[in-house]
N, C-alpha and C positions, 0 to 999 in steps of 0.2 A: 200836691202831687200824689198820685195813687201809690200805695205801698204794695200793690200786688206784684207778683213775680219773684225773682231770686235776688237777694241782696247779700253781699259778702262785705263785712266790715272788719278791717284790720287783721286779716288772716295772717297768722304767723305759724310756721312749721319749722321744727328743728330736728336734727338727728341725735343719735345717742351721745355724741360729744358736745352737744349744744350748738353746733354750727347751724346758722340760719340757712334754710332751704327756700322758704318763702317768707318775705319780710313785709308785714303790715299791708297786705294787698286789699284793695277795695274794688268791688265789682257790682254792677247793677244791670239786670236784664228784665225788661217788662214783657208781658205776654205779647206774642206776635213777633218778637225780635230774635235775632241770632247774634251771639257774641262769640268772636274767635280769639283764642289765645295763641300767640305766635312767639317765636324766639328760638335761640339755638338749642341743640340737644343738651340736656342737663340743666336747663334754666329753671326747671320746676313746674313745667306745664302739667304733666300728668299728676304730679303731687297736688297741685291745686284742685284738679278734678276729684281726686281721691279724698282730699280734705273736705271739699264741699259735700261729698256723699257720706262723710263720716266713716270712711273705709280705708284709712291709712295703713300701709303695711307695717309689720313689725320693724322697729328701729327708727321710725319717724313718729314725732309727737306733735299734736295740735297744741301749740304753746300759747296761743292767744287769738282773739278775734271771735266773731259771731256770724253764724250762718242763719239767714232768715228766709222763710218761704211765706209769701203773702203777708208780710209784716210780723210774723211770729217766729221766735227762735225754734230751730229744729232740735227737739230734745230726745226723740226716739228715732235715730237715723235709719235703723233697719226697717222698722214699720213704715216710715216715710218713703224709703226707697221702694218698698214693695208696692205701695199704693200710688206713687207719683212718678217714678223715674224709669226711663228706658235707657240702658247703658250699653255702649259698644266700646270695649277696651282695645288696646294696641295689639293684643295677642289673641285674636278671636278663636283660633284653633284650640288654644289652651283653655279658654273660657267655656267652650261648648262641652257638654258632658260626653265623655268618650263612649258611653253605652247608649246614648240617644241618637237616633237618626235625625236628619234635618227637619222632617215633618214634626217629630215629637219635640224637638228643641224649641221650635216656634210655638207649638201648641201649649207647651208648659208656661210660656210667657203671656198667654192670653188670659183675660178674666174668665172665670168659670162660665159665665153666662154667654160668652162669645165662642166657646169651644164646640161649635156646631156649624154645619153648612159649609165645611171646607175652608174656614177662615185662614188656617195655616197655609193652605195651598195658594190662596189668593195673595197672602203676604210674600210667599216665595216668588210667585210670578211677578209681583210688582218690582222686585229687585232683579228681574231678568233671569230667574232660574226656572227650569222646567220641573215641576213637582214630580212628574212621572219618572224622570231620570234621576233627579237629585234627592227626592223625598225620602228614599230608603237608605241613603248613604250615611255612614257615621263619619265623624270628623277626620279620621285618618284616611278616608277614601275621597276626601275633597281636596281640590287644589287650594292654594292660599287665597286666591280671589274668590273662589266659591265659598270657602269658610267665612271670609269677611262679609259676603253678601247674606249668608245664612244668619250670621250674628247681627247684621243690620236689620234683616227682616224680623228677627226676634226682638230687637230693641224697639222697633216701630209697631209691633203687632198689637199692643194694647192701647195705641194712640195715647202715649204718655203725655202728661202736662209738661214734664221736664225731660228733654232728650239730651244726653251727655255723650259726645262722640270723641274718641281719642284716635286721631289719624284714621278716619273712616274710609279713606280712598287709597291707602298706600299700596295695596296689592291688586288694584283694578286696572284692566285695560280700558281704553277710551270709551268703548260702547257701554261697558258696565259702569264706568264712572258717570256717564251722562244719566243713567237710570238712577244711580244712588243720589246724585245731586237733585234730581227731580223730586225724589221722596222727601228730602229735607226742605226743598224750596216750597213745597205745598204748605208747610207750617207757618211760613212768614206771613205776617199780617192777619192771622186768623183771630186775633184778640184773645187767644187762650194759651197757646203753646210757647214754651220757653226753650231755647236751644243753646247749648254751650258746646263749642267745638274746638279741638286742638288740631292744627294741621301745619305741616311744613310747605304744603303746596299753595303758593300765594295766588295762583289762578283760582283755586277752589275758594280761598278766603275772600278774594275780591268779588266773586260771584254770589256768595251766600251771605256774608256777614253784614249786619247793620253797624256793628261796632267792632273794633280790633284793639286788643290790649297786648302790648309787647312786653314780655318779661326779659329781664336783664340776662347777660351772659352767665352761664353756670360755671362752677369751678372746673378747671381743666379744659375748657373749650379753646383756650389759646395755646395749648400745648400741641405743636405740630409734630407729626411723626418724622423723625430724621434718621434714627439708627436702625440699620437692617437687623433682622433676626439672626442670631448666631445659630449655626447648625443647619441652615437651610441648604437645599441641594445646590451643588456648585456648577450645574449646567449653565452655559451661556446662551442667550437668545440665538436661536438658529443653529447652535452647534450640533454637528453630526447630522446624518441623513435620516435617522430614525425619528418618527413622531414620538412624543412622550406619551400620548394617549391615542390609540387607534381602535375604532369599532367598525364592525361590518355586519350588515343585515340585521340590525337590532330591531325587534318589535316589542312594544311596551303596551300593556293593557292595565286598566284600572276598573274593578279589582283584578288581581291576577287570575288569568283564565277567562276573563270577560272579553268584551269587544275591544279590539286594539284602539289605542289612542294615537300611537305613532307606529309606522311600519317601515321596515327596510331602511333604517337609519345607518348611513355610512358617514364617518367623520374621522379626520385626523388632525391633531393639534400639535404644533411644534413647540419646543422649549421657548419660553419667553413670549409666546403669542397669547393674545386675548381674543376669544370668540364670543360674541353676544348672541343670544337666542331670544327672539321676539315672538309674540303670538298671543291670541286671546286667552283669558282665564279658562282653565279646564281643558286646554289642548294637549296637555301631557308634558309640558316643559319641566316642571318640578319633579314629576315622576321619573323623567329621563335622568335627571341628576341623582335621584335616589337609587336608580338602577346602577349607575356607575359607582356610587358609594357603597353598594352591597346591601342596601336596606330594602330593596324591592326587586323581586325576580324578573328577569327578562323572559319573554315568551320564546324568542329565537335570537340567534346572533352570537357573535364572539367578540372578544376585545383583548388588547394587550396594553400594558402600562409599563413604562421604562423598559420595553423590550421583552417582557415576560408575559405569558398568558394570564388573563384576569378572570378568575372564577366569579360567577355572579353572586354566590353566597359569601358574605364577608368572613364567616368562620372557616371557610376553606382557603382563604388567601394567605400568602406568605407574609411575614412581618414587613418585608420591604414593600409589598403591594399595599398593605394596610396603611403604611406611613406615606405612600406616594400620593394618595388621594384624600383630600380633606374637604368636607362639605360644611358650608355655612348656610343654614336654612333661613326661611322667612320668619321662623318663630323661635327666637333665641330663648325665650322663657321656657319652652318645651324641652330644650336640650341642656340647660344649666340646672344642676341639682339644687333645689331650693334650700336644702340643708347644708350646703357647702358654701363657704365664702368664695369670693372671686379668686383670691390667691390659691386656695385649695383646688379650685376648678382648673386653673392654669397649670398648677404644679403636677397634676395627675398625668396628662399626656407627656409632659417633659420627662417624667420618671418611667412610664410604661413604654413609650415609643423611642426615647433617646437614651434611656438607662442612666439618667443623672441621679446623683445622690440627693437626699432630702434637702440638704443645705443649698446645694447648687441650684436645684429646681426652684427653691423659694426665691433665690436671687434672679434667676431667669424669668420667673413669673412677673416680678416687678419691672424687669426690662421690657417684657412684652406689653405691659400696660402703657409704658412710655412710648413704645413703638406705635401703638394705635391712638395716641393722643389723650391718654387718660392719666390722672394723678395717681401716685402710688398708694395713697390712703384708701382708694377704692378696693384694694386687695382685702381689706378687713370687713367689707360689706357683703351682705347676702343679695342674691339677684333681685328680690322683691323691693329692695331699697334703692335700686338703680332706675334711672329713666330708661325709656325704650331705646334711645340712641346709645346710651352707655352700655346696655345689655348687648346691643348689636355689635359694638366694638369689642366687648369682652368675648363674644362668640367668635369673632374674626381672630382675635389673639389666640384663642384656644385652638382654632383650626391651623394657625401658623406654627403652633408650638412644636409639632413634629417635624418641621422642615419639609412640607409636601412638595412633590413635583408638579401637581395639578391642584388648583383651588377650584372647587365647584361652588359657585357663588349664586345663591338664589335670592334675588331682590335684596341685596345686602345694604342698599342705600335707602330703602323704603321708610325707615324710621329716623332718618338723618336729615337735618337741615342742609341747605345747599353748600354752605362752607365746610361743614364737617364731612359731607359726602365727598367733596373735592379733596380734602385731606386724606381720607381713606384711600381714594384711588391714586393719589400721589404716592402713598405708601406702596400700594400694589404695583404701580409702575416702576418704583424704585427696586422692588424685589424682582420684577421681571427683568430689569436691566442688569442688576447685580448678581442674581442667582439663577436666572432662567426659569422662574416660576411661570407656569402656564395657567391661564384662567379661562374657565368656561362659565359665562355669566348669563343667567336668566334674568330678564329685566323688562319693565315697562317704561323705564326712565330714558328719554332720548339722550341725556347727558352721559349716561353709562354707555349706550350704544355708540356714541360719537367717539369714545375712547378706544373702541375695539379695533383690532386689525381686520376682522371680518364680522359681518352681521348675517345671521341666518334667521329665517322666519318659518314658523309652523303654519302650513296651509294644506287643507285636505288630508290631514294625517301623515304628511311628509315634511321633511326638513329641506328648505330651498334657500339659495342665496336671496337676500333681501333686494327686491327690485328697486327700492328707493334709496339704497345705500350707495354712497360715493366711495366706499372702500375698494381696494384693488382685489377683485375677485380671482385674479390669477393665483392667489395664494391658496385657493381651494385645491386640496390634493387629491380628491376623489371625484371621478366624473359624475357619480350619482348625486352629488350635492348641487 
């Protein structure tokens, strides 16, 4: 049998305490094949990818096993990665250099001999991006789906022998998903390319993979959220006539002052209500949430939250308004301080927003972890030592720490397997019922939309009721929707 391709023999990875994260894993991928790793969040899928690449984060140790490429052990992983590997991680916006625009980010990944003739523009076009529109944007000016496609174009640009993809389709709308899958599908059967992919989307796995390896359940995946967060708002679903969040005539542009993405948005959300927003990547959905969170200026319009005016600049908001709105973004690695443990990250908003003492905040931080289905020992880990799904749940716990009235949820299930995603939304539904938490959720996930009381869709730069939704549109409180 040919020894060409990627071989993993007895891979073992442990954390600082000696706990097994990956236990004696064997993999074999020959040229022309795609192998998919699947399993629940926290099962070690991303850790396997990082170990194969010789790039484990601090706190994890390659305790045993051997990585072979074309029959020889990989002994200089950095040089081997540079020569052989195209990599797309779970947090593409964090991986893209903040000072490089999309065109430069892709050009940097090309071999020197190929940096001519507009190769980077062709790479962007192949993943469905318009180089004239996207090429000069930096990562903070891209939507989650656009950043993911730029990172995919970068990973594919040099036609690498080994392509490693970690949740490559999590932030993509159906049209962008089809283009991304076609780029990977071209590598199958070419007799040269090896592809290793992690995905929670079993339709993607069944379409692409020649072989599927399932990793066992990670620690903490059987902890179901059951206890509500103490200190949350006491509003009951539908209590009172006033919307908890109301916006009128809002226009959003990206970049600020540029061409509008969304115009004349009118929206009212009641306590305990979930509103889902659908639409293609780059249509302004995430930017709208950032406007509400005070992280991006609105061009026009006004808003109120819990009955008081909402300034667009977060530094001009009252403490009550700051606490009332909590954003959980697509990129938890970008909002969690890498130098702070999970426990410290959760304790900070408990102290600053709710005024708890250091001791009580530590206790509440552990309670928050249990609330989102994570074991308490994760409080002592740093973000880099967590799986993508664990980081997403930590980011959710951090958002809930202040007891918000409105949760602004941007693709919060993208990094989660179906079971964990269901547990997260069970938790959110419990908070909606028990404390009146309102939710505005941007998503591409039909399962998330199915849980919503209302579904809105971005079309032609406007927000409309979704014509395919079976939800009761009588709950729309403004005629413009």
